[in-house]
A tleap script that builds the chain and sets N, CA, C and O, in Angstrom:
source leaprc.protein.ff14SB
mol = sequence {
  NMET ASN ARG GLU ILE LEU LYS ALA GLN ILE
  LYS ARG HIE GLU GLY GLU VAL LEU GLU ILE
  TYR LYS ASP SER LEU GLY TYR LEU THR PHE
  GLY VAL GLY HIE LEU VAL ARG GLU ASP ASP
  PRO GLU PHE GLY GLN PRO GLU GLY THR PRO
  VAL SER GLN GLU ARG VAL ASP GLU VAL TYR
  ASP HIE ASP PHE ASP LYS HIE VAL GLU GLU
  THR LYS HIE LEU VAL GLU ASP PHE ASP ASP
  LEU PRO GLU ASP ILE GLN HIE VAL LEU VAL
  ASN MET MET PHE ASN MET GLY TYR ASN ARG
  LEU SER LYS PHE LYS ASN MET LEU LYS ALA
  VAL ASP SER ARG ASP TRP GLU GLU MET ALA
  ARG GLN MET GLU ASP SER ARG TRP PHE GLY
  GLN VAL GLY ARG ARG SER VAL GLU LEU LYS
  GLU ILE VAL LEU SER CVAL
}
set mol.1.N position { 13.718 71.707 22.277 }
set mol.1.CA position { 15.003 71.410 22.843 }
set mol.1.C position { 16.060 71.283 21.790 }
set mol.1.O position { 15.903 70.510 20.845 }
set mol.2.N position { 17.132 72.019 21.925 }
set mol.2.CA position { 18.231 71.945 20.950 }
set mol.2.C position { 19.201 70.869 21.391 }
set mol.2.O position { 20.038 71.064 22.272 }
set mol.3.N position { 19.056 69.740 20.751 }
set mol.3.CA position { 19.870 68.543 21.110 }
set mol.3.C position { 21.387 68.812 21.033 }
set mol.3.O position { 22.144 68.397 21.910 }
set mol.4.N position { 21.797 69.487 20.010 }
set mol.4.CA position { 23.225 69.720 19.780 }
set mol.4.C position { 23.818 70.607 20.858 }
set mol.4.O position { 24.875 70.298 21.407 }
set mol.5.N position { 23.147 71.703 21.164 }
set mol.5.CA position { 23.619 72.614 22.217 }
set mol.5.C position { 23.606 71.904 23.564 }
set mol.5.O position { 24.535 72.074 24.354 }
set mol.6.N position { 22.584 71.119 23.841 }
set mol.6.CA position { 22.497 70.414 25.121 }
set mol.6.C position { 23.566 69.307 25.209 }
set mol.6.O position { 24.188 69.127 26.256 }
set mol.7.N position { 23.772 68.579 24.122 }
set mol.7.CA position { 24.784 67.538 24.138 }
set mol.7.C position { 26.218 68.129 24.357 }
set mol.7.O position { 27.065 67.536 25.024 }
set mol.8.N position { 26.429 69.318 23.760 }
set mol.8.CA position { 27.759 69.952 23.928 }
set mol.8.C position { 27.903 70.452 25.410 }
set mol.8.O position { 28.975 70.349 26.006 }
set mol.9.N position { 26.820 70.977 25.960 }
set mol.9.CA position { 26.883 71.416 27.350 }
set mol.9.C position { 27.168 70.266 28.314 }
set mol.9.O position { 28.010 70.388 29.204 }
set mol.10.N position { 26.448 69.127 28.129 }
set mol.10.CA position { 26.620 68.000 29.003 }
set mol.10.C position { 28.082 67.442 28.821 }
set mol.10.O position { 28.738 67.075 29.796 }
set mol.11.N position { 28.535 67.395 27.609 }
set mol.11.CA position { 29.913 66.917 27.369 }
set mol.11.C position { 30.967 67.799 28.059 }
set mol.11.O position { 31.951 67.313 28.618 }
set mol.12.N position { 30.721 69.096 27.996 }
set mol.12.CA position { 31.579 70.044 28.722 }
set mol.12.C position { 31.564 69.804 30.185 }
set mol.12.O position { 32.616 69.834 30.824 }
set mol.13.N position { 30.382 69.559 30.764 }
set mol.13.CA position { 30.244 69.324 32.222 }
set mol.13.C position { 30.805 67.966 32.642 }
set mol.13.O position { 31.454 67.855 33.682 }
set mol.14.N position { 30.552 66.923 31.826 }
set mol.14.CA position { 30.998 65.563 32.200 }
set mol.14.C position { 32.441 65.321 31.855 }
set mol.14.O position { 33.148 64.587 32.546 }
set mol.15.N position { 32.887 65.964 30.746 }
set mol.15.CA position { 34.168 65.630 30.189 }
set mol.15.C position { 34.022 64.426 29.256 }
set mol.15.O position { 32.992 63.752 29.235 }
set mol.16.N position { 35.064 64.182 28.500 }
set mol.16.CA position { 35.100 63.000 27.570 }
set mol.16.C position { 36.444 62.347 27.676 }
set mol.16.O position { 37.478 62.976 27.452 }
set mol.17.N position { 36.427 61.062 28.025 }
set mol.17.CA position { 37.622 60.321 28.236 }
set mol.17.C position { 37.614 59.066 27.344 }
set mol.17.O position { 36.689 58.256 27.396 }
set mol.18.N position { 38.671 58.930 26.527 }
set mol.18.CA position { 38.751 57.865 25.552 }
set mol.18.C position { 39.484 56.646 26.126 }
set mol.18.O position { 40.285 56.004 25.446 }
set mol.19.N position { 39.191 56.352 27.376 }
set mol.19.CA position { 39.723 55.154 28.012 }
set mol.19.C position { 38.859 54.876 29.221 }
set mol.19.O position { 38.087 55.731 29.655 }
set mol.20.N position { 38.991 53.680 29.762 }
set mol.20.CA position { 38.261 53.330 31.016 }
set mol.20.C position { 38.992 53.945 32.181 }
set mol.20.O position { 40.210 53.821 32.317 }
set mol.21.N position { 38.229 54.606 33.013 }
set mol.21.CA position { 38.824 55.235 34.220 }
set mol.21.C position { 37.874 55.053 35.374 }
set mol.21.O position { 36.730 54.641 35.184 }
set mol.22.N position { 38.340 55.359 36.583 }
set mol.22.CA position { 37.467 55.322 37.767 }
set mol.22.C position { 36.915 56.725 37.983 }
set mol.22.O position { 37.662 57.703 37.997 }
set mol.23.N position { 35.595 56.812 38.151 }
set mol.23.CA position { 34.937 58.096 38.418 }
set mol.23.C position { 35.183 58.471 39.896 }
set mol.23.O position { 35.862 57.752 40.629 }
set mol.24.N position { 34.629 59.579 40.295 }
set mol.24.CA position { 34.821 60.103 41.648 }
set mol.24.C position { 34.397 59.158 42.734 }
set mol.24.O position { 34.861 59.256 43.870 }
set mol.25.N position { 33.492 58.215 42.385 }
set mol.25.CA position { 32.970 57.203 43.319 }
set mol.25.C position { 33.663 55.879 43.207 }
set mol.25.O position { 33.350 54.917 43.907 }
set mol.26.N position { 34.651 55.858 42.269 }
set mol.26.CA position { 35.419 54.594 42.111 }
set mol.26.C position { 34.849 53.608 41.084 }
set mol.26.O position { 35.362 52.501 40.924 }
set mol.27.N position { 33.790 54.019 40.397 }
set mol.27.CA position { 33.198 53.151 39.402 }
set mol.27.C position { 33.927 53.255 38.035 }
set mol.27.O position { 34.355 54.334 37.626 }
set mol.28.N position { 34.050 52.119 37.358 }
set mol.28.CA position { 34.732 52.148 36.047 }
set mol.28.C position { 33.753 52.829 35.041 }
set mol.28.O position { 32.566 52.515 34.967 }
set mol.29.N position { 34.307 53.723 34.323 }
set mol.29.CA position { 33.541 54.648 33.444 }
set mol.29.C position { 34.401 54.915 32.185 }
set mol.29.O position { 35.618 54.731 32.191 }
set mol.30.N position { 33.739 55.344 31.141 }
set mol.30.CA position { 34.405 55.804 29.962 }
set mol.30.C position { 33.560 56.792 29.194 }
set mol.30.O position { 32.370 56.951 29.467 }
set mol.31.N position { 34.190 57.471 28.213 }
set mol.31.CA position { 33.425 58.409 27.372 }
set mol.31.C position { 32.910 59.612 28.145 }
set mol.31.O position { 33.623 60.262 28.910 }
set mol.32.N position { 31.653 59.867 27.907 }
set mol.32.CA position { 30.962 61.017 28.529 }
set mol.32.C position { 30.182 60.522 29.748 }
set mol.32.O position { 28.952 60.464 29.740 }
set mol.33.N position { 30.939 60.163 30.803 }
set mol.33.CA position { 30.295 59.722 32.032 }
set mol.33.C position { 29.517 58.397 31.959 }
set mol.33.O position { 28.577 58.193 32.726 }
set mol.34.N position { 29.890 57.532 31.076 }
set mol.34.CA position { 29.164 56.259 30.925 }
set mol.34.C position { 29.751 55.218 31.863 }
set mol.34.O position { 30.912 54.832 31.729 }
set mol.35.N position { 28.941 54.766 32.812 }
set mol.35.CA position { 29.354 53.688 33.731 }
set mol.35.C position { 29.433 52.369 32.961 }
set mol.35.O position { 28.490 52.017 32.252 }
set mol.36.N position { 30.504 51.659 33.085 }
set mol.36.CA position { 30.628 50.372 32.447 }
set mol.36.C position { 29.639 49.419 33.065 }
set mol.36.O position { 29.631 49.205 34.277 }
set mol.37.N position { 28.766 48.822 32.180 }
set mol.37.CA position { 27.800 47.851 32.647 }
set mol.37.C position { 28.116 46.467 32.147 }
set mol.37.O position { 28.917 46.290 31.229 }
set mol.38.N position { 27.481 45.488 32.755 }
set mol.38.CA position { 27.771 44.085 32.415 }
set mol.38.C position { 27.548 43.800 30.915 }
set mol.38.O position { 28.264 42.988 30.329 }
set mol.39.N position { 26.564 44.462 30.300 }
set mol.39.CA position { 26.293 44.226 28.903 }
set mol.39.C position { 27.125 45.041 27.965 }
set mol.39.O position { 26.893 44.968 26.758 }
set mol.40.N position { 28.086 45.820 28.431 }
set mol.40.CA position { 29.018 46.558 27.582 }
set mol.40.C position { 30.187 45.629 27.192 }
set mol.40.O position { 30.639 44.813 27.996 }
set mol.41.N position { 30.661 45.769 25.955 }
set mol.41.CA position { 31.845 44.961 25.553 }
set mol.41.C position { 33.067 45.291 26.430 }
set mol.41.O position { 33.992 44.488 26.549 }
set mol.42.N position { 33.052 46.488 27.041 }
set mol.42.CA position { 34.147 46.948 27.853 }
set mol.42.C position { 34.170 46.345 29.244 }
set mol.42.O position { 35.146 46.488 29.980 }
set mol.43.N position { 33.083 45.669 29.597 }
set mol.43.CA position { 32.979 45.085 30.924 }
set mol.43.C position { 34.112 44.079 31.156 }
set mol.43.O position { 34.389 43.220 30.320 }
set mol.44.N position { 34.742 44.215 32.298 }
set mol.44.CA position { 35.836 43.307 32.666 }
set mol.44.C position { 37.200 43.818 32.210 }
set mol.44.O position { 38.233 43.240 32.548 }
set mol.45.N position { 37.192 44.922 31.428 }
set mol.45.CA position { 38.451 45.470 30.944 }
set mol.45.C position { 39.035 46.374 32.101 }
set mol.45.O position { 38.286 46.992 32.857 }
set mol.46.N position { 40.348 46.417 32.195 }
set mol.46.CA position { 40.940 47.151 33.308 }
set mol.46.C position { 40.960 48.661 33.062 }
set mol.46.O position { 40.884 49.111 31.918 }
set mol.47.N position { 41.058 49.415 34.110 }
set mol.47.CA position { 41.240 50.860 34.040 }
set mol.47.C position { 42.423 51.154 33.101 }
set mol.47.O position { 43.445 50.471 33.178 }
set mol.48.N position { 42.301 52.156 32.219 }
set mol.48.CA position { 43.326 52.503 31.300 }
set mol.48.C position { 43.167 51.929 29.911 }
set mol.48.O position { 43.886 52.315 28.989 }
set mol.49.N position { 42.191 50.973 29.747 }
set mol.49.CA position { 41.952 50.400 28.448 }
set mol.49.C position { 41.387 51.446 27.488 }
set mol.49.O position { 40.388 52.088 27.812 }
set mol.50.N position { 41.998 51.635 26.316 }
set mol.50.CA position { 41.503 52.658 25.386 }
set mol.50.C position { 40.121 52.294 24.855 }
set mol.50.O position { 39.771 51.120 24.728 }
set mol.51.N position { 39.355 53.320 24.552 }
set mol.51.CA position { 38.002 53.188 23.949 }
set mol.51.C position { 37.971 54.148 22.760 }
set mol.51.O position { 38.349 55.313 22.883 }
set mol.52.N position { 37.519 53.650 21.616 }
set mol.52.CA position { 37.575 54.484 20.415 }
set mol.52.C position { 36.577 55.648 20.470 }
set mol.52.O position { 35.585 55.601 21.197 }
set mol.53.N position { 36.865 56.690 19.685 }
set mol.53.CA position { 35.953 57.832 19.597 }
set mol.53.C position { 34.606 57.397 19.073 }
set mol.53.O position { 33.572 57.897 19.518 }
set mol.54.N position { 34.606 56.487 18.149 }
set mol.54.CA position { 33.362 55.975 17.557 }
set mol.54.C position { 32.495 55.306 18.621 }
set mol.54.O position { 31.282 55.511 18.663 }
set mol.55.N position { 33.115 54.519 19.463 }
set mol.55.CA position { 32.390 53.801 20.512 }
set mol.55.C position { 31.870 54.813 21.538 }
set mol.55.O position { 30.726 54.721 21.983 }
set mol.56.N position { 32.714 55.773 21.907 }
set mol.56.CA position { 32.264 56.791 22.843 }
set mol.56.C position { 31.101 57.560 22.282 }
set mol.56.O position { 30.130 57.813 22.995 }
set mol.57.N position { 31.169 57.941 21.024 }
set mol.57.CA position { 30.050 58.669 20.403 }
set mol.57.C position { 28.774 57.838 20.370 }
set mol.57.O position { 27.688 58.351 20.638 }
set mol.58.N position { 28.903 56.575 20.048 }
set mol.58.CA position { 27.738 55.663 19.959 }
set mol.58.C position { 27.101 55.566 21.339 }
set mol.58.O position { 25.879 55.662 21.451 }
set mol.59.N position { 27.873 55.382 22.366 }
set mol.59.CA position { 27.338 55.162 23.718 }
set mol.59.C position { 26.743 56.503 24.264 }
set mol.59.O position { 25.739 56.515 24.976 }
set mol.60.N position { 27.411 57.617 23.894 }
set mol.60.CA position { 26.896 58.960 24.337 }
set mol.60.C position { 25.564 59.211 23.680 }
set mol.60.O position { 24.641 59.669 24.353 }
set mol.61.N position { 25.419 58.940 22.417 }
set mol.61.CA position { 24.102 59.125 21.777 }
set mol.61.C position { 23.015 58.309 22.436 }
set mol.61.O position { 21.914 58.802 22.682 }
set mol.62.N position { 23.326 57.061 22.720 }
set mol.62.CA position { 22.329 56.223 23.426 }
set mol.62.C position { 22.009 56.728 24.828 }
set mol.62.O position { 20.844 56.845 25.206 }
set mol.63.N position { 23.065 57.029 25.599 }
set mol.63.CA position { 22.833 57.568 26.935 }
set mol.63.C position { 22.051 58.863 26.937 }
set mol.63.O position { 21.172 59.064 27.775 }
set mol.64.N position { 22.364 59.728 26.018 }
set mol.64.CA position { 21.676 61.008 25.898 }
set mol.64.C position { 20.158 60.803 25.655 }
set mol.64.O position { 19.313 61.375 26.343 }
set mol.65.N position { 19.859 59.965 24.650 }
set mol.65.CA position { 18.441 59.677 24.345 }
set mol.65.C position { 17.739 59.067 25.545 }
set mol.65.O position { 16.598 59.420 25.840 }
set mol.66.N position { 18.394 58.173 26.226 }
set mol.66.CA position { 17.783 57.488 27.391 }
set mol.66.C position { 17.468 58.521 28.458 }
set mol.66.O position { 16.394 58.482 29.059 }
set mol.67.N position { 18.380 59.435 28.698 }
set mol.67.CA position { 18.131 60.466 29.772 }
set mol.67.C position { 17.081 61.481 29.360 }
set mol.67.O position { 16.365 61.992 30.221 }
set mol.68.N position { 16.965 61.783 28.117 }
set mol.68.CA position { 15.894 62.646 27.618 }
set mol.68.C position { 14.537 61.986 27.870 }
set mol.68.O position { 13.616 62.625 28.379 }
set mol.69.N position { 14.415 60.679 27.504 }
set mol.69.CA position { 13.179 59.972 27.755 }
set mol.69.C position { 12.863 59.876 29.264 }
set mol.69.O position { 11.713 60.039 29.671 }
set mol.70.N position { 13.846 59.623 30.049 }
set mol.70.CA position { 13.628 59.546 31.527 }
set mol.70.C position { 13.127 60.847 32.089 }
set mol.70.O position { 12.276 60.883 32.978 }
set mol.71.N position { 13.706 61.977 31.518 }
set mol.71.CA position { 13.256 63.300 31.995 }
set mol.71.C position { 11.805 63.531 31.557 }
set mol.71.O position { 10.998 64.050 32.329 }
set mol.72.N position { 11.482 63.153 30.344 }
set mol.72.CA position { 10.111 63.300 29.899 }
set mol.72.C position { 9.125 62.438 30.721 }
set mol.72.O position { 7.970 62.815 30.918 }
set mol.73.N position { 9.597 61.302 31.180 }
set mol.73.CA position { 8.770 60.438 32.073 }
set mol.73.C position { 8.590 61.083 33.413 }
set mol.73.O position { 7.501 61.016 33.983 }
set mol.74.N position { 9.606 61.699 33.933 }
set mol.74.CA position { 9.555 62.346 35.226 }
set mol.74.C position { 8.741 63.673 35.225 }
set mol.74.O position { 7.982 63.950 36.153 }
set mol.75.N position { 8.917 64.441 34.203 }
set mol.75.CA position { 8.226 65.743 34.072 }
set mol.75.C position { 7.200 65.652 32.986 }
set mol.75.O position { 7.531 65.727 31.803 }
set mol.76.N position { 5.925 65.486 33.380 }
set mol.76.CA position { 4.904 65.171 32.435 }
set mol.76.C position { 4.759 66.128 31.265 }
set mol.76.O position { 4.558 65.700 30.129 }
set mol.77.N position { 4.861 67.439 31.542 }
set mol.77.CA position { 4.662 68.449 30.466 }
set mol.77.C position { 6.010 68.996 30.001 }
set mol.77.O position { 6.138 70.180 29.689 }
set mol.78.N position { 6.979 68.147 29.962 }
set mol.78.CA position { 8.341 68.543 29.600 }
set mol.78.C position { 8.376 69.348 28.314 }
set mol.78.O position { 9.047 70.379 28.256 }
set mol.79.N position { 7.660 68.899 27.268 }
set mol.79.CA position { 7.705 69.558 25.972 }
set mol.79.C position { 7.162 70.930 26.014 }
set mol.79.O position { 7.455 71.715 25.112 }
set mol.80.N position { 6.380 71.286 27.007 }
set mol.80.CA position { 5.783 72.625 27.126 }
set mol.80.C position { 6.664 73.629 27.921 }
set mol.80.O position { 6.357 74.817 28.018 }
set mol.81.N position { 7.756 73.098 28.474 }
set mol.81.CA position { 8.663 73.974 29.279 }
set mol.81.C position { 9.526 74.789 28.393 }
set mol.81.O position { 9.774 74.428 27.242 }
set mol.82.N position { 10.010 75.935 28.935 }
set mol.82.CA position { 11.036 76.739 28.182 }
set mol.82.C position { 12.247 75.879 27.867 }
set mol.82.O position { 12.634 75.020 28.659 }
set mol.83.N position { 12.834 76.111 26.723 }
set mol.83.CA position { 13.978 75.262 26.315 }
set mol.83.C position { 15.113 75.239 27.335 }
set mol.83.O position { 15.692 74.180 27.580 }
set mol.84.N position { 15.446 76.392 27.939 }
set mol.84.CA position { 16.523 76.403 28.916 }
set mol.84.C position { 16.172 75.493 30.114 }
set mol.84.O position { 17.061 74.832 30.651 }
set mol.85.N position { 14.940 75.448 30.527 }
set mol.85.CA position { 14.524 74.587 31.662 }
set mol.85.C position { 14.655 73.150 31.232 }
set mol.85.O position { 15.142 72.314 31.993 }
set mol.86.N position { 14.219 72.844 30.002 }
set mol.86.CA position { 14.428 71.460 29.484 }
set mol.86.C position { 15.876 71.044 29.555 }
set mol.86.O position { 16.215 69.942 29.987 }
set mol.87.N position { 16.742 71.981 29.107 }
set mol.87.CA position { 18.163 71.623 29.092 }
set mol.87.C position { 18.683 71.378 30.533 }
set mol.87.O position { 19.420 70.420 30.767 }
set mol.88.N position { 18.312 72.215 31.459 }
set mol.88.CA position { 18.760 72.053 32.877 }
set mol.88.C position { 18.268 70.721 33.386 }
set mol.88.O position { 19.039 69.993 34.010 }
set mol.89.N position { 17.015 70.367 33.147 }
set mol.89.CA position { 16.465 69.116 33.724 }
set mol.89.C position { 17.158 67.881 33.071 }
set mol.89.O position { 17.451 66.920 33.781 }
set mol.90.N position { 17.420 67.885 31.772 }
set mol.90.CA position { 18.094 66.754 31.158 }
set mol.90.C position { 19.489 66.661 31.635 }
set mol.90.O position { 19.990 65.557 31.850 }
set mol.91.N position { 20.176 67.816 31.822 }
set mol.91.CA position { 21.524 67.840 32.254 }
set mol.91.C position { 21.598 67.235 33.669 }
set mol.91.O position { 22.491 66.437 33.954 }
set mol.92.N position { 20.667 67.613 34.544 }
set mol.92.CA position { 20.648 67.040 35.879 }
set mol.92.C position { 20.316 65.566 35.879 }
set mol.92.O position { 20.860 64.813 36.687 }
set mol.93.N position { 19.403 65.119 34.957 }
set mol.93.CA position { 19.101 63.721 34.845 }
set mol.93.C position { 20.357 62.947 34.411 }
set mol.93.O position { 20.643 61.869 34.932 }
set mol.94.N position { 21.081 63.499 33.474 }
set mol.94.CA position { 22.287 62.804 33.002 }
set mol.94.C position { 23.272 62.658 34.139 }
set mol.94.O position { 23.913 61.616 34.277 }
set mol.95.N position { 23.399 63.682 34.949 }
set mol.95.CA position { 24.321 63.684 36.035 }
set mol.95.C position { 23.948 62.744 37.191 }
set mol.95.O position { 24.796 62.058 37.761 }
set mol.96.N position { 22.616 62.739 37.521 }
set mol.96.CA position { 22.208 62.031 38.733 }
set mol.96.C position { 21.469 60.716 38.464 }
set mol.96.O position { 21.522 59.778 39.260 }
set mol.97.N position { 20.774 60.677 37.308 }
set mol.97.CA position { 19.913 59.537 37.074 }
set mol.97.C position { 18.495 59.731 37.636 }
set mol.97.O position { 18.248 60.631 38.438 }
set mol.98.N position { 17.588 58.879 37.202 }
set mol.98.CA position { 16.198 59.032 37.519 }
set mol.98.C position { 15.928 58.941 39.018 }
set mol.98.O position { 15.203 59.770 39.568 }
set mol.99.N position { 16.494 57.959 39.669 }
set mol.99.CA position { 16.157 57.767 41.078 }
set mol.99.C position { 16.544 58.977 41.929 }
set mol.99.O position { 15.751 59.410 42.765 }
set mol.100.N position { 17.707 59.516 41.742 }
set mol.100.CA position { 18.151 60.673 42.534 }
set mol.100.C position { 17.365 61.945 42.160 }
set mol.100.O position { 16.932 62.682 43.046 }
set mol.101.N position { 17.178 62.208 40.839 }
set mol.101.CA position { 16.497 63.445 40.444 }
set mol.101.C position { 15.030 63.356 40.877 }
set mol.101.O position { 14.454 64.387 41.227 }
set mol.102.N position { 14.420 62.218 40.871 }
set mol.102.CA position { 13.006 62.125 41.284 }
set mol.102.C position { 12.816 62.471 42.740 }
set mol.102.O position { 11.691 62.743 43.158 }
set mol.103.N position { 13.846 62.471 43.508 }
set mol.103.CA position { 13.738 62.834 44.964 }
set mol.103.C position { 13.767 64.342 45.146 }
set mol.103.O position { 13.625 64.815 46.274 }
set mol.104.N position { 13.942 65.103 44.098 }
set mol.104.CA position { 13.960 66.577 44.184 }
set mol.104.C position { 12.491 67.080 44.088 }
set mol.104.O position { 12.131 67.855 43.202 }
set mol.105.N position { 11.663 66.594 45.055 }
set mol.105.CA position { 10.186 66.834 44.992 }
set mol.105.C position { 9.883 68.325 44.984 }
set mol.105.O position { 9.068 68.764 44.172 }
set mol.106.N position { 10.494 69.114 45.841 }
set mol.106.CA position { 10.149 70.525 45.905 }
set mol.106.C position { 10.588 71.265 44.602 }
set mol.106.O position { 9.906 72.172 44.125 }
set mol.107.N position { 11.746 70.842 44.054 }
set mol.107.CA position { 12.171 71.478 42.846 }
set mol.107.C position { 11.242 71.142 41.720 }
set mol.107.O position { 10.939 71.995 40.886 }
set mol.108.N position { 10.782 69.910 41.678 }
set mol.108.CA position { 9.835 69.433 40.590 }
set mol.108.C position { 8.507 70.161 40.742 }
set mol.108.O position { 7.866 70.495 39.746 }
set mol.109.N position { 8.084 70.413 41.995 }
set mol.109.CA position { 6.850 71.198 42.218 }
set mol.109.C position { 7.038 72.576 41.658 }
set mol.109.O position { 6.117 73.105 41.035 }
set mol.110.N position { 8.189 73.186 41.848 }
set mol.110.CA position { 8.472 74.497 41.336 }
set mol.110.C position { 8.447 74.509 39.796 }
set mol.110.O position { 7.963 75.462 39.186 }
set mol.111.N position { 8.969 73.453 39.185 }
set mol.111.CA position { 8.899 73.299 37.749 }
set mol.111.C position { 7.442 73.284 37.297 }
set mol.111.O position { 7.067 74.006 36.374 }
set mol.112.N position { 6.617 72.452 37.955 }
set mol.112.CA position { 5.182 72.360 37.644 }
set mol.112.C position { 4.495 73.697 37.686 }
set mol.112.O position { 3.644 73.996 36.848 }
set mol.113.N position { 4.873 74.529 38.691 }
set mol.113.CA position { 4.203 75.812 38.850 }
set mol.113.C position { 4.957 76.932 38.145 }
set mol.113.O position { 4.634 78.108 38.317 }
set mol.114.N position { 5.973 76.562 37.341 }
set mol.114.CA position { 6.735 77.543 36.568 }
set mol.114.C position { 7.348 78.675 37.453 }
set mol.114.O position { 7.412 79.840 37.063 }
set mol.115.N position { 7.782 78.263 38.638 }
set mol.115.CA position { 8.385 79.174 39.599 }
set mol.115.C position { 9.904 78.976 39.525 }
set mol.115.O position { 10.461 78.173 40.273 }
set mol.116.N position { 10.566 79.697 38.638 }
set mol.116.CA position { 11.990 79.452 38.372 }
set mol.116.C position { 12.871 79.881 39.506 }
set mol.116.O position { 13.918 79.276 39.738 }
set mol.117.N position { 12.467 80.936 40.237 }
set mol.117.CA position { 13.257 81.315 41.407 }
set mol.117.C position { 13.228 80.225 42.479 }
set mol.117.O position { 14.237 79.949 43.127 }
set mol.118.N position { 12.064 79.615 42.653 }
set mol.118.CA position { 12.008 78.523 43.654 }
set mol.118.C position { 12.735 77.294 43.137 }
set mol.118.O position { 13.382 76.597 43.919 }
set mol.119.N position { 12.649 77.006 41.842 }
set mol.119.CA position { 13.410 75.919 41.296 }
set mol.119.C position { 14.891 76.117 41.610 }
set mol.119.O position { 15.562 75.210 42.103 }
set mol.120.N position { 15.383 77.306 41.319 }
set mol.120.CA position { 16.822 77.596 41.596 }
set mol.120.C position { 17.139 77.411 43.056 }
set mol.120.O position { 18.169 76.835 43.407 }
set mol.121.N position { 16.250 77.901 43.921 }
set mol.121.CA position { 16.450 77.746 45.402 }
set mol.121.C position { 16.558 76.306 45.796 }
set mol.121.O position { 17.428 75.928 46.580 }
set mol.122.N position { 15.672 75.494 45.252 }
set mol.122.CA position { 15.635 74.104 45.593 }
set mol.122.C position { 16.891 73.348 45.051 }
set mol.122.O position { 17.405 72.427 45.684 }
set mol.123.N position { 17.345 73.776 43.875 }
set mol.123.CA position { 18.580 73.170 43.348 }
set mol.123.C position { 19.754 73.502 44.329 }
set mol.123.O position { 20.556 72.630 44.663 }
set mol.124.N position { 19.825 74.712 44.750 }
set mol.124.CA position { 20.929 75.109 45.643 }
set mol.124.C position { 20.817 74.437 46.998 }
set mol.124.O position { 21.828 74.185 47.653 }
set mol.125.N position { 19.596 74.144 47.425 }
set mol.125.CA position { 19.370 73.593 48.728 }
set mol.125.C position { 19.480 72.030 48.672 }
set mol.125.O position { 18.596 71.318 49.148 }
set mol.126.N position { 20.565 71.546 48.088 }
set mol.126.CA position { 20.741 70.099 47.948 }
set mol.126.C position { 22.182 69.734 48.081 }
set mol.126.O position { 23.050 70.574 47.844 }
set mol.127.N position { 22.478 68.506 48.453 }
set mol.127.CA position { 23.860 68.020 48.509 }
set mol.127.C position { 24.460 68.033 47.087 }
set mol.127.O position { 25.639 68.341 46.914 }
set mol.128.N position { 23.683 67.716 46.127 }
set mol.128.CA position { 24.151 67.720 44.737 }
set mol.128.C position { 24.800 68.997 44.369 }
set mol.128.O position { 25.852 68.993 43.731 }
set mol.129.N position { 24.181 70.162 44.768 }
set mol.129.CA position { 24.672 71.459 44.388 }
set mol.129.C position { 26.121 71.632 44.808 }
set mol.129.O position { 26.943 72.116 44.030 }
set mol.130.N position { 26.441 71.235 46.047 }
set mol.130.CA position { 27.800 71.376 46.526 }
set mol.130.C position { 28.791 70.333 45.973 }
set mol.130.O position { 30.007 70.517 46.028 }
set mol.131.N position { 28.239 69.248 45.445 }
set mol.131.CA position { 29.096 68.155 44.957 }
set mol.131.C position { 29.630 68.359 43.541 }
set mol.131.O position { 30.702 67.867 43.190 }
set mol.132.N position { 28.850 69.102 42.723 }
set mol.132.CA position { 29.250 69.163 41.297 }
set mol.132.C position { 29.888 70.439 40.904 }
set mol.132.O position { 30.185 70.639 39.726 }
set mol.133.N position { 30.128 71.366 41.891 }
set mol.133.CA position { 30.888 72.572 41.619 }
set mol.133.C position { 30.254 73.526 40.606 }
set mol.133.O position { 29.076 73.871 40.710 }
set mol.134.N position { 31.049 73.941 39.632 }
set mol.134.CA position { 30.620 74.977 38.687 }
set mol.134.C position { 29.391 74.566 37.912 }
set mol.134.O position { 28.606 75.433 37.527 }
set mol.135.N position { 29.185 73.285 37.664 }
set mol.135.CA position { 28.071 72.808 36.905 }
set mol.135.C position { 26.776 73.278 37.561 }
set mol.135.O position { 25.902 73.833 36.894 }
set mol.136.N position { 26.658 73.056 38.859 }
set mol.136.CA position { 25.354 73.446 39.494 }
set mol.136.C position { 25.184 74.950 39.506 }
set mol.136.O position { 24.070 75.447 39.336 }
set mol.137.N position { 26.236 75.662 39.700 }
set mol.137.CA position { 26.113 77.203 39.677 }
set mol.137.C position { 25.691 77.644 38.256 }
set mol.137.O position { 24.813 78.497 38.129 }
set mol.138.N position { 26.279 77.098 37.213 }
set mol.138.CA position { 25.886 77.440 35.851 }
set mol.138.C position { 24.420 77.107 35.620 }
set mol.138.O position { 23.669 77.933 35.103 }
set mol.139.N position { 24.004 75.882 36.007 }
set mol.139.CA position { 22.610 75.470 35.773 }
set mol.139.C position { 21.643 76.371 36.525 }
set mol.139.O position { 20.614 76.762 35.975 }
set mol.140.N position { 21.947 76.697 37.739 }
set mol.140.CA position { 21.125 77.589 38.541 }
set mol.140.C position { 21.026 78.972 37.866 }
set mol.140.O position { 19.956 79.579 37.832 }
set mol.141.N position { 22.117 79.439 37.351 }
set mol.141.CA position { 22.078 80.786 36.693 }
set mol.141.C position { 21.226 80.720 35.413 }
set mol.141.O position { 20.551 81.691 35.069 }
set mol.142.N position { 21.258 79.550 34.694 }
set mol.142.CA position { 20.410 79.432 33.504 }
set mol.142.C position { 18.931 79.467 33.970 }
set mol.142.O position { 18.115 80.135 33.335 }
set mol.143.N position { 18.583 78.776 35.043 }
set mol.143.CA position { 17.209 78.823 35.524 }
set mol.143.C position { 16.759 80.207 35.888 }
set mol.143.O position { 15.641 80.603 35.560 }
set mol.144.N position { 17.618 80.963 36.567 }
set mol.144.CA position { 17.291 82.329 36.969 }
set mol.144.C position { 17.213 83.300 35.771 }
set mol.144.O position { 16.655 84.389 35.906 }
set mol.145.N position { 17.746 82.934 34.641 }
set mol.145.CA position { 17.706 83.799 33.472 }
set mol.145.C position { 16.421 83.622 32.659 }
set mol.145.O position { 16.168 84.363 31.710 }
set mol.146.N position { 15.612 82.626 33.048 }
set mol.146.CA position { 14.414 82.366 32.264 }
set mol.146.C position { 13.307 83.368 32.628 }
set mol.146.O position { 12.212 83.309 32.068 }
savepdb mol mol.pdb
quit
């Protein structure tokens, strides 16, 4: 897995904001899609509060590593998958989180059987696919190119 390429791809999909803002669901967020949590120093700060690039980078590095580990936990043979599939799965994990991605049972079965066309079909046959726009189309095309 090429961490730098994948981190750049996720940053492009998520965007990077150097202040606290409300995401599409109304949750306070900053940086690269980081939801403000109670244990964050930013907790309790109002929307519009600036956040330094250093802090955003620190949190993004931590969030990225956490999502890679969660993906490895969800997909047992993650390290044996083609790099592009690894990237798609981590990207989806970063976007949805463990609980939501773990519900993609048929897609995960397709990953286990290395059926990339079925994986792409299952990605497209989800609410997520319509909710995230170009991101889902791009990820599906990556899967179909493997």
